[in-house]
N, C-alpha and C positions, 0 to 999 in steps of 0.2 A: 511487512510491518517491522523493518529492521535496518540497522545501520552499523556496519563494521567499523566505519570511521569513528563512531562514538565509542565503540569498544576499544579501539586502538588509542584514541585520545585519552580516555580515562584510565587506560592501563598504564600510561606514563605516570599517572598519579597513583592509580590502584588497578582498576580494570575498566574496560570500556564496554558499556551496555549498548544494546541496539534495539532496533525495532523493525513493517509493511506495507500493504497495499491497497490500492484503491480500486474502486469499481471501474469497469471498462465500458466504453461506449462504442457501439458499432458506427463506423463512418461510412462515407460513400466509397463503395468498393471499386477498385480498378484491378487490372491484371498485374500479377507479380509473383515472385518465387515464394513469398512469405504470407500469402493469404491462406485461409483455412488451416490454421495451426495456432500454436501457443508460444509466446515469448517467455523465456525464463530470464529474469534479470539477475546477473551475478555481480555482487557488490565488490568483490575483489579485496585487495589489501595493498599495503605499500609495496609489496614485492610479489604479488600474485595476480593472475589473470582476472580481469573484470570484463564485462561485456554482456552480450545477449546470446542466448542459445535458442534455437528454433526447433520445435517438435511438431511435426505435421499431425493433423487431426486423426489420420489413420494409424499413427504411431510407427510409420514405416521409415521416416526420415528424421534424423537428428543432425543439426548443423550448429557447430560452435562458432562463437565470435562473428556473428553475421554482419555487424556494423563494419568491422575491419575488413572482412572479405569483400564487401560491396564497395567500400570507399577507399580503395588503394592503400590498405594497411593502416589507415588512420585509426587511432584509438579514441575511445570515449574518455571523458575526464575522470578524475579520481573519485572513487566511491559512488558509482551509480546507485541512486536511492530508490527511484520510482519512475514509472512511465504513466502518462495520461494521453488520451486521444481527443482530437476535435472531430467535427462533423464533416470535414473536408478531406479525409484520408491521410491526415498527418499524425505522427506520434511525436511526443515530447519526452525526451529522456533527461531526467534531472540528475546531475552529478554534483553532489553537495560538497565534495572535497575540492572541487575546482570552481565553485560558484558559476556553474555552466548549465544551460539547457540546450541540448542538441536536438534539432528538428529534422525528422526524416519522413519520407513517404512510408506509410505503415505497411504497404504491400510489396514494395521493391527494396526498402530500407536504404534508398539513396538519400544522402544528406541534402537538406534543403537550406538550412540556415543555422546560425548559432545565436543564442541570447546570453549575454554575459555582463549586463549592466544592472545595477540596483538589485543584486542578489547577494545574500550573505547566509551561507549554509542553507540553501533551499531544500525543502523536504518533499512536499506533495503539491499537486495541482488539480484544478477543476476548471471546466470551460462553461461559460454562460454568455449568451448573446454576443458571440464574436470576440470575447475576451478570455484570457487565461488569468486565473488567480492562483498565485504560488505562495505557499507559506515559507517563511524564513526564520530559523532559530537564532542566527547570529551567535552571541556568546552563550556557551553551554551553562554557565553558572548563574544566569538570570534570565527571566522572561521579559524584563523591562525593555529590551531592545528588539524584541521579535516584531515581525511585520508581515504584510501580504503585498506582493508585487503584482500590479495589474498590467497585463500585456495586451496590446492590440494585435490580434492575430492576422490582420490584413497585411501588416508590414513588420510584425514582430518587434515593434518598438514598445518601450515601457512608458505607459501613460502616467502612472502615479504609484505611490506606495501608501499602504494603509497601516498606520501604527496600531499595534494591539496592546502594548504594555503588559502582555501576558504571553505565556508559552504558545507558540504556533506549531501545530503538528498536522493531523489529518484535516482535509477540507473537502466538503461535499456541497452540492446544490440540489434543491428540489425544483429547480427551474424558475424560481422567483428570488430566493435569497441564498446566501452562502453561510455555511455552518463550519466554524473552525474549532477544532478541539484544543482547548487551552490546558493540555496535560501531555506529558511525555514520560515514557518508561515507568508508568504506574504512579506518577506524582501529579496531582491536580484534580480539580472537580468542577470545571466550568467549560462552557461552550459559548464562543462569541458568534452572534448573528450579524452578518454584514448586509446592509442595504446596498445593492449595486447601483442604484440610481444616484447616490451621493457618495459612494465609497467610504462609508463610515460604519462604525459598530452601532447597531440599533439597540441591542440589549444583550445581556449576559444570562445564560441559563445555568442554574445550579444543578449538579448531578451528585450522585454518591461519590465518596472519596475513592481515590485510586483509579481514576478514569483511564481505561486502556484503549478504547476504540469507539468510533461512532459510525452509524450506518443509516441510510435512508431507504425505506421500503414503503411504496405507495405514499400515504400522507403522514407517515410516522417516522420520527427520528429515534433510533435506538442508541442508548448510551451504555456501553459495557464498562462497569466499574468493579471494584474489589468484591462487593457482596451481592451484586445482581445486575439486572439490565433495566434501565429506566425507559419507559415508553413516553415519548414527548410528541405532542401534536405540532405539526409544522404550521398550522394555521394560527393557533393562539399561543404557541411556544410554552405550554404548560405541561408539566409531568402528569400524565394521566394514571399511571400505575407502574409498579416495579415487579419484574420477574425475579423470583428468589432463587438463590443457589442452595441446593441441599447441602447439609453439613458434610456429606460424603465426598463432595467435590471441593477440594481445597486449593486448586490451582487452575481455574478455568481461564483459558487463553485462546487467542487466534479466532475469535468469533467471526463467522461469516453467515450470510443469509442467501439461501438459494431455494427457489421454488416453494416458498412458504414455510421453509424449515430453517431453524438455527443449526449450524454445524460448528463444533468447537472441540478444543482439546482439553484434556486434563491428565497430566503425567503420562504423555505419549499414548493416550487412548483417545479415540475419536468417537464423538457422541452426536446425536441429533434430537431435536425437539421441535414440535410445531410452534410457530411464532404466536399462536393464540393461547398457548398454555400459560399458566401463572407460576410454574416452577420448572426448572430444567431437569431433564431426565438424567439419572445416574447409571443407566444401563448402556454400556459402551457398544458401539457398532463393531469395533475391532480395535486391536492393539497394534501399534507400530513397533515390532520387535526387531529393530536393526541391531547389528553388532556394534559395540562401542568402538570409537566414540561416535555419538550421534546427538544432533540437536535440531529439532524441527524449527526452521527459521522462516519458512513461508508456507502458507496454507490457503487453499482455494477450492471451491466446488463449481463445476461447470459441466453441462451436458451429461449429468448423472455420473460424473466421475469426480473423485476426491484426489486432489493434488497435494503432495507433501514435498517440500524442499528441505533437504537435510544438509546442514552446513558442516556436519561431522565435528571436527576439532577446530574449525575456523582457520586452519592452516593448510588443509588438503583440499583437493577438488571435491566439490559437493556432489550430491546425487538427487535426482527426482524420482519419486516412486508414486505411481498412480494406482488407485483402487476404485472398484465400483462401489455403489452405495450399500452393497451387501458385505463389503469388507474383503472381497477377493482382489488380490494384487493382479493387475493386468499389464503393468509396464514398469520398467526401471531403466535409468540411464545415468551415466556420469555427466556432470555439467561443469561449470567453472567454479571459482572460489567464492564461497558464501552466497549461494542462491537465496534471494530474499523475497521474490514475488513472481506471480504469474499474470500474464496479460493475453487475453484471448482475441484472436484476429479472424 
């Protein structure tokens, strides 16, 4: 949920803020060197290594910069932001500093295609009915020029673009509609609902202020904002209830949903609460007590393991630290510059 490009851009004015990640979809599996493992996306910087690190499921193998290794030293574009998968064994790597989507076989990581038209600071993607929908933020100082690019995945051609006239950030689908977060970096309070039959915005859902992330679990859309988590029915698009944040949690971030539980951070402590509760727990599972400098830039839960991506000082190689759900550290490794997300293969 992160973007070093934004940090660097705004630093030229003052400081560049950044953001993560999207849910992963299992595709049709073929044989390859990179199945049964985790991809770590390293955002890089103007003068630092970006690319993809692979960690095998048994934690016995770590391979850096797998795209370059497989594809004759070719590099990904500037500031890789996110990855999404289709159902045909392909992965799509969005590099928003280059207005580029690189398509690879998700198991061999061999390059298949590039998509480089009708993109303007692309952010995140989702797949529905053979098409990819990719959010674009365009100018950072306004949401009026933000849009969604619709890509035909048979030939990787752009079919159309959908103007939002609102900030375009995370995008998810429930299998029928698409939900676009109209907020970035804690500013905004709306979600656009797109009808894929006519590629238009059907309605706008209002959430609490300071919307940080959205998630779909079963038939519920969860909207994490500054003071709580709204539960929204994906059938009637109404807010049904709000999960409150206790006063003791002053900086809830990096919300994820796994196995019926919320997992989240608050000041470098990791917490968990059942998604059926009406208030978040303020009893931490464990604290991440890394030596300074340290900044948790990516966070994910999978296979009963908790993954933390530490960007450190945004100028040095990052690190990945993995814990079990009891808070025991089980693995640590150095990765590339500014690791911002995890994608499970």
